[in-house]
C-alpha atoms as one frame of an Amber mdcrd trajectory, in Angstrom:
protein
   0.275   0.070   0.270   2.927   2.459   1.047   4.604   2.150  -2.142   1.331
   2.492  -4.295   0.961   5.672  -2.131   4.741   6.383  -3.141   4.001   6.073
  -7.416   1.553   7.809  -7.075   3.263  10.812  -5.108   5.992  11.031  -7.997
   3.297  10.955 -10.880   4.900  13.887 -12.409   2.444  13.467 -16.181  -0.451
  11.726 -16.042  -2.730  11.291 -19.077  -6.042  10.287 -19.051  -8.772   8.636
 -21.934  -6.395  10.689 -23.890  -8.052  10.974 -27.651  -6.178  12.528 -30.003
  -7.473  12.709 -34.445  -7.500  14.544 -37.468 -10.056  14.779 -39.981 -11.747
  10.927 -39.287  -8.363   9.267 -37.901  -8.265   8.488 -35.150  -4.371   8.279
 -33.412  -4.267   8.157 -29.709  -7.846   5.970 -28.669  -8.825   6.584 -25.505
  -4.682   6.131 -24.128  -4.033   6.047 -20.355  -0.043   7.122 -19.084   2.111
   7.904 -16.133   5.874   9.263 -15.788   7.680   9.268 -13.223   9.452  11.706
 -11.335  12.823  11.427 -12.358  13.169   8.622 -15.294  13.854   8.772 -18.345
  10.467   7.149 -20.593  11.063   6.595 -24.207   8.104   6.800 -26.592   8.535
   4.469 -29.722   6.046   3.900 -32.775   5.450   3.399 -36.391   5.309   6.245
 -38.579   2.127   8.144 -38.599   1.053   6.915 -35.418   1.669   9.708 -33.542
   4.327  10.122 -30.967   5.238  13.279 -31.617   1.242  14.166 -31.503   1.089
  12.778 -27.743   4.766  15.406 -26.710   2.611  18.005 -28.457  -0.627  17.970
 -26.917   1.082  17.034 -23.506   2.826  20.721 -23.821  -0.586  21.730 -25.233
   0.389  22.731 -28.208  -2.170  20.433 -29.598  -6.235  20.557 -27.946  -7.311
  16.721 -27.559 -10.777  15.451 -28.783 -11.135  13.739 -25.315  -9.467  13.170
 -21.716  -6.985  15.344 -19.558  -2.970  15.684 -19.274  -1.994  16.367 -15.819
   1.974  17.800 -15.630   3.290  18.971 -12.484  -0.125  18.100 -11.257  -2.111
  20.852 -13.574  -3.427  20.356 -15.897  -2.084  20.937 -19.733  -5.563  21.868
 -21.085  -6.370  25.148 -20.185  -5.605  28.713 -22.819  -1.305  28.624 -23.555
  -1.528  31.649 -22.644  -2.568  31.336 -19.039  -1.215  32.772 -16.272  -0.982
  29.334 -14.675  -0.074  27.414 -17.720   2.886  30.234 -18.960   3.573  28.960
 -14.747   3.832  25.690 -16.224   6.151  26.143 -19.394   8.436  27.322 -16.812
   9.495  24.442 -15.504   9.707  22.116 -18.890  12.001  22.810 -21.368  10.990
  21.258 -25.364  14.036  20.424 -28.575  12.165  19.932 -31.311  13.004  18.182
 -33.991  16.190  19.693 -36.255  16.515  22.268 -33.127  13.968  24.960 -34.291
  16.999  27.814 -33.391  15.496  31.217 -34.963  18.161  31.533 -37.955  18.617
  35.469 -37.944  19.362  35.084 -33.874  22.633  33.869 -32.455  23.473  30.563
 -30.514  22.918  33.182 -27.282  19.988  35.165 -28.198  18.203  31.366 -28.815
  19.131  30.445 -25.727  18.047  33.553 -23.652  14.369  33.725 -25.891  12.971
  31.869 -22.876  15.026  34.581 -20.264  13.411  37.179 -21.599   9.548  35.483
 -22.581   9.780  34.258 -18.600  11.722  36.884 -17.286  12.796  40.066 -16.302
  16.337  39.890 -15.324  18.769  42.069 -16.802  20.716  41.572 -20.438  24.172
  41.026 -17.485  22.799  38.143 -16.320  21.140  36.200 -19.401  24.292  36.347
 -21.333  26.017  34.174 -17.973  23.452  31.842 -18.203  23.863  31.570 -22.179
  27.388  30.600 -21.659  26.622  28.377 -19.243  23.821  26.740 -20.722  26.815
  26.333 -23.459  29.113  24.918 -21.243  26.959  22.306 -19.704  25.215  20.696
 -23.000  29.224  19.981 -24.773  30.121  23.656 -27.460  32.203  26.208 -27.092
  32.246  29.641 -25.973  32.450  31.348 -28.966  29.432  29.630 -30.080  27.414
  31.248 -28.788  28.521  34.250 -30.736  27.628  31.694 -34.241  24.385  31.996
 -35.702  22.645  29.202 -36.639  23.631  28.455 -40.163  27.182  27.999 -39.016
  26.001  25.132 -36.980  27.090  21.003 -37.761  24.508  19.521 -37.040  25.023
  18.352 -34.061  25.520  21.508 -32.898  22.243  22.767 -33.868  21.233  19.624
 -31.533  22.851  20.519 -27.981  22.740  24.288 -28.045  18.333  23.786 -29.003
  19.034  21.411 -25.657  21.127  23.993 -23.909  17.929  26.948 -24.893  15.629
  23.645 -23.584  17.215  23.963 -20.840  17.532  28.145 -19.928  14.864  28.103
 -16.833  16.123  25.074 -14.999  13.174  22.712 -16.435  12.478  19.620 -13.537
  11.191  18.224 -17.144  12.781  17.320 -20.529  10.841  16.833 -23.278  12.966
  15.702 -26.231  11.507  15.453 -29.650  13.828  13.214 -32.219  16.990  14.318
 -30.608  19.701  12.743 -33.057  17.308  12.132 -35.660  19.501  13.467 -38.924
  23.050  13.300 -36.451  24.867  10.012 -37.813  26.342   7.206 -35.383  28.252
   8.646 -33.466  27.143  12.232 -32.728  24.116  10.100 -31.714  25.769   8.134
 -29.050  27.664  11.242 -28.452  24.346  13.053 -27.374  22.551  10.078 -26.104
  25.538  10.296 -23.161  24.911  14.031 -22.840  20.936  13.413 -22.299  21.931
  10.651 -19.908  24.675  12.494 -17.804  21.880  15.828 -17.923  19.878  13.615
 -16.320  21.273  12.352 -13.547  22.909  15.217 -12.575  20.327  17.235 -13.735
  17.156  15.322 -11.651  15.239  15.580 -14.917  12.157  13.690 -16.149  12.725
  13.081 -19.552  10.484  12.550 -21.956  11.341  10.872 -25.568  10.046  10.886
 -28.457  12.639   9.155 -30.952  13.004   5.878 -33.811  16.509   5.237 -33.306
  17.090   1.817 -30.736  19.722   2.398 -29.720  18.615   5.746 -27.865  16.094
   3.702 -26.163  18.267   1.176 -25.575  21.206   3.425 -23.752  19.022   5.963
 -21.739  16.020   5.555 -21.713  14.693   3.076 -18.176  10.758   2.181 -19.491
   9.813   2.539 -23.898   6.074   3.523 -24.231   4.856   2.463 -27.908   2.714
   3.384 -30.262   1.030   0.525 -31.962  -2.912  -0.152 -33.154  -4.092   3.713
 -30.997  -3.295   1.990 -27.905   0.010   1.741 -25.600   1.843  -1.033 -24.717
   4.589  -0.328 -22.076   8.057  -2.014 -20.354  11.183  -2.372 -20.489  13.179
  -3.494 -23.485  13.446  -6.602 -21.985   9.698  -7.215 -21.428   8.950  -5.485
 -25.183  10.616  -8.291 -26.781   8.401 -11.097 -25.354   5.868  -9.193 -26.643
   3.535 -11.324 -29.564   2.248  -7.409 -31.400   4.065  -8.101 -35.121   5.794
  -4.329 -35.379   6.969  -4.311 -32.105   8.030  -8.003 -32.232   9.594  -6.735
 -35.585  11.352  -3.178 -33.971  12.502  -4.617 -30.525  13.675  -8.534 -32.388
  14.658  -7.368 -35.594  17.997  -7.654 -38.342  18.280  -3.816 -35.583  16.680
  -5.041 -32.521  19.178  -8.174 -32.027  22.183  -5.628 -33.301  21.336  -3.485
 -30.005  21.103  -6.395 -28.467  23.965  -7.783 -29.588  26.131  -4.545 -28.627
  24.623  -4.550 -24.906  25.807  -7.574 -25.032  29.117  -7.444 -25.819
């Protein structure tokens, strides 16, 4: 009983009866999900299953057709510009695909966007924070003066991550963070996320297609399949009878990832 109460206490994202769809197509059919404080939760699924839609629903960018969503004890379904929602947005950071950096701003200015949006701190303090966040994600200080077009793909991802961490969030949402990176850069980014999650005590909601990332840094995995969720560890999911899950985790790439893990 005590264990049940503790788990309930540690739920930082709660999804109940969620329905998402567009037109006549339903992506999520009354799904439930709990995300626990301090875990790295991976979200995977086939093309068109609504992985990014689920993330965007949780952070309030997409309004579901039905259901309830809470993050850090507060509903995320209200007016996205309301004072309560803005306070909630300060407690999470988001790294969208491709980094979503503003091309007309330097990296330092990009990192300072949430600081300008949600605080009234001085420019000198924002400059210090931007420099600190650059160091945190493994970028050199002079990267702050560059524009996104001057960065490699891996550096853009790190710059986007620095911006996501600008307000010292409790929750970190990552949408395909290693997409487009070569295997070495992807592995380095995985290690960075793992290191930051441990050192900062983050709860990470990670949408990915990369089984190596799932193997390397996740505690649990959510599989979107047939409009529902299947949740477990890689070991548990390898035992699934669902054709897509079985092929993903026990197919050629899944066996390669397992062999790498056991080597």
